[in-house]
N, C-alpha and C positions, 0 to 999 in steps of 0.2 A: 503493500500499500504506499508505505513512504519513501521507499527508495527502489521503483520498479526498475529503473533502465540499469541500475547497477545489479540488482538480483537477476535480472535476464541476461546481461552481460557474463556476470559470473558463473552462473548454471548451465547456461543454454550447451556449452562444450560437454558437459557431462550428463545430459539427458537420458542418453541410453543406457549408460552405466546407473543412474539413479533408479530408472525402470527396472533393471536387471537385478540390482542390489536390493531394492525393495520388495522384488517379488521373491527372492531367494532367502529374505529375513521373514517373508509369510509363509514358508513351506512348512516350519515345524507346526503350525495349526491344523496341517492337514494329516500328519504323521503321529503325532503325540496323542495319546488318548486324553481325552478333556476331564474326566472325574479323577484321573490318577496323576497326571504331569503337574509338578509343582511350579516346573517353569511357564505354563500356560497362565497360572493364577497369580503369578508374581512379576517376574521380569518380562513375562511376555506380553503385557498391557502396554508397557513402555515400548517395547520392540514395535509392537504392531501399529502403535501411534507414529512412529518414527517411518517404519516401512511402508505404512500406506501414504505419508505426506512425500517420501520419495517417489512412490510411483507416481502420486497426482501432478507434483512438480515435473518430474520427467517427461509426462505426457502432455501436459499444460504448455510446456515449453518446445513441443514438437508439432511440425506443421502437418496436420492430416486434412487440412481442407481440401486437398485436391485428390486424395486417395479414395478410390471407389468402393474400396473394401471395407473403408470405416463409415460410411454411411448407414449400413443398416444396424451397426451398434451403436451408432450416435441416435439413430430414431428410437432403438430399443430402450437406450437410456432415458428417453422421454418417460415412459413408463415404467421405468425400475421401480419407485417407490409402491406404485399400486400392485406391481408383479410381488414385490417383496410383502406386502401386506395380505397378499391372497394366496401365496404358495402353500402355506400350511393347511389351509381350509381344502386345498386340493388333494394335498398329501394325506391328511388325516381324515376326511370326510368323504370327498368325491370319488376318490380312488377304490377306497374300500366298499363303498357303496355298487359302484360299477363291477368291481369284481366279484361280489356277492350276486347282485341283482342278474347280470347277464352269465353267471357262471365261467369267467375267465380264467384261462390256467395261471397258477402263481410263478410267473417269470420275471426275473428282474428286468430285464430289457423291455418287457412290455409296461412293467410298472414305470420305468424310467421314461419311456416315451410317453405314456400319459401324464407323468408329473410335469415333465418340461413343455409339453404342448398343452396341457389344462393350465398351468401356471400362468403362461404366457397368454392363452386365450382368454383367460378370467382376468386375469392383472389388465390387459388393455381394454377389453370391454369395461370394466369397472372404471378405469382411468377417463374412458370416453364418456360413460354415462353419468359419472358422478364427480370424479375430481376436476376434469377440465371446465365442467359447466360451474363448480364451485368456486374454482380460481377465477373465473370470468365475472362472477358475480362479486368476488373479493375487491379484484381489481376496479370494478365499475364504481363502487361504494368507497373504495379506499386505495386510489390510485398511489402508485409510488412517487415519492418526492424525490427520487435520486435516480440516475440514469442507470446505476448498475454495472456490474464486471461486464456482463454480456455486451452492453452498447459500447464500453471502452475498448473491447477485444474488437469490435466489429469496426471502429474507427481505426485503429492501428493496424487493420489487414489489409 
């Protein structure tokens, strides 16, 4: 915020290493057992904070605007919060009901496909039906008083 040019100049040459290093620091979260690992409940919190910051800064300093492979992920990112909110409903309610109701075989890959597809579909649907209209109402009655980071990024591009 306060030293934008210096921040960008200092870290842009290391943007790939920030993403690689941050991702590497997140690997223990997927390897260590949650209820048993002391690391995850102590130092892991701080390391995760730093690692996510590294990944975020590395990605924000990269120029993906012209990369056609990034556009679908960016589009999905618009709906990510809603997908996050609804993924457990798909996993814990919808899939068990579908498996029982339609007598589907208990296969990991079938469950996984239903989970990913269902979470994406329900998350996007609920974002379009609830989140986006609610945000439009909020913005109508309480407009932003600042231009925000997005506007600043568009101006500098």
